[in-house]
N, C-alpha and C positions, 0 to 999 in steps of 0.2 A: 522591208526595213528602210528607214529614211537615210539619205546620204547627207553629208555636211551641208551641201547646197540647199537641199529641201528644208533642212532644219532652220536655216538662216532666213527663210522667207516668212514674213508675217502673213498668216492666213486666218480667215474667219470661216467657220464651218456652219452649214445650214442643213438640218436633218428633218425630213418629213416622211410620211407614209401615205401612199395612195391606196384606197380600198376599192378594188375593182369587183363588182358583184359577181362576175363570171369566173375570174381567175384567182382572186384573193388579194393579199397585201403585197404591194411593191414598195420597198424602201428606197429612198434617194438621198444622197449626201453630196453636197456641192461645196467646194472650197474656193473662196474668192480672195484675191490679194487686196491690198489697201485701196486700190483704185476701182474695185468692184469687178475686176476681170477674173474669169475662171482659171483656176490652177488644176483642179481635178474634179471629176464627176464619177460617182459610182452608184450603181443600183443593184438591187437584189433580184433573184428569181422570185416568182410569186410564192407566198406562204398562205396556206388555207387551213386554219385549224379545223379539226373534225369535231363532231358532236360530243365525243367523250372528253376532249380537251376543254370545250366550252363549259361542260358541266363541272369537271373537276377543278379547273382554275377559277371559275366564277368571276368575280370582279377583278381578280388579279391577272386575267388573261391579257388584256390590252397592254398594261405596263410590261408584262413579260415579253410579249411579242414585239412591241414597238421599241422598248428600251434594251432588253437583254439580247434577244435574238437578232433583231434588225439593226438597231442603232449601234450596239457594241461591235457587230460584225463589220459594218461599213466604216466606222471610225478607225478600227484597227487595220483595215485594209488600206487606208489612205497613206500616201508617201509623205505628205505634209502634215505636221501636227498643228492643229488649230489652237489659237490662243483662247478661243471662246467658241462654244457651239450654241447655235440658236435653233429652236424648233417651234413649230406652230401648233403642235399637238401635245396636250397635257400628259397623256400616257407616256410619251417619249422622254419626259423628264427623268424617268426611271433609269435612263442610261447613265446618269451621273454617278450611280453606284459602281459603275464598271470602267470609268475613264478618269483621267487625272485633271482634265480641264473643266472649268465652270460650264454649266448648261443653263440657258435661260429660255423661258417661254415668251414668244412674241405674240402679243394680242393683235387681233385683226385691225387693220387700218380702215378708215372710211372708204377709201377707193377699192381695196381688195374685198371688203365685205359687200359692196354694192355692185361690183363688176360682174359677178356671177348671178346677180338677182337674188342673193340670199343674204339676209341680215340676221345673224345669230344674236342671242341674248348677250353674249360676251361682247360682240361688236357694238350693240346698242348701248351697253354700259360704257364702253370705251369712248363712244362718240359724245357722251354727255358733256356739255361745255364746262360744267362746274367741277369735273373730275380732275384732280391732280394727285399724283401718287408720289408723295415725298416722305411721309412718316411710316414708322414701322409698328404703330400701336394697333390695338384691336380693331379700330375703326376701318383699317385698311386691309383686314384679313377676310377673305371670302370663306363661305362654308366649306369649300373644298380644301382649305388649308393653304391657300396661296397668298403670298405677300406681293402686292403690286407696287410698282414705282415707275418713274419716267426716265427714259434715256434719250436725250435729244428730242426728236419728234415721235418717239416710239413709246407705247405703253407695253411694259414687260412684267413678268411675274416669276417668282421663285417659290418652291415649296418651303414651308416654315423650317423643315429639317435642313435646308441648304442656304439659309439666310446669311451664313458666314461668307458665302460667295459674292454677296452684293458689292462689296468694296472692290473686289478684283474685276468683276464684270464692268462696273462703272469706269474704272481706271483704264482697262484695256480697250473698251469701245471709244472712250474719249481720245485716247492716243491714236487710234486707227481710223475710225469712221464716225465721228460725232454727228454728221448730217445725213447719214444713210437712212433710207426707208428699209428697215429690217424685214418687212413683210414681202418685199418685191422678189427676192431670190427664190422664194418658195414657188412662185409662178413659173420660174425658169425650170425648176426641178420637175414640176408636174408636166409641163410641156415636153421636157426631154424624155420622161418616162413614157408619155403617150407616143412620141415618135419612135422610141425603142420597141414598143408593142406593135406598132404598125409595120416596122421593118421585119419583125419576126413573122408576122402574118402574111407577108408578101411571098 
């Protein structure tokens, strides 16, 4: 339960999931203050769906695992309540159904996409110089049903079902961290999870 002190701190949440081929899925949730310093970090024990779950859940398995099982658990465990939750994985947007704050998908930045030597189709599209996400018409809706727009230096997206959150997201990020690179904290989370795994193995 949050104390009055933790409630008064403005926090931005970052949620991601690391898929380890050997152990399964590790969720990580990092809360930062308006200066970008960590307030809290939480991670889950590994979750590995069995073959029966993969068959029965079908295409709904990842949203269930990333959003409901992992995301919801981590966000509810935190002592600080974030004004906004960012994720870099589309299936994790499903957590919005279980939390009160807006959730936004951060598209890969040029640096984060090339740092690991991997350039996804999403990052390639995000890097296109002519791309600006301002309108909410059909031209800016992807086949997956996402609405893209620009926040400072970041390309972000929302599901069409959550487009009412756009105004709140824009306002809250403008008030707190308009110049942030929203993709950077996910690197911290992945490195922290990797360190936690190493510590367990020692």
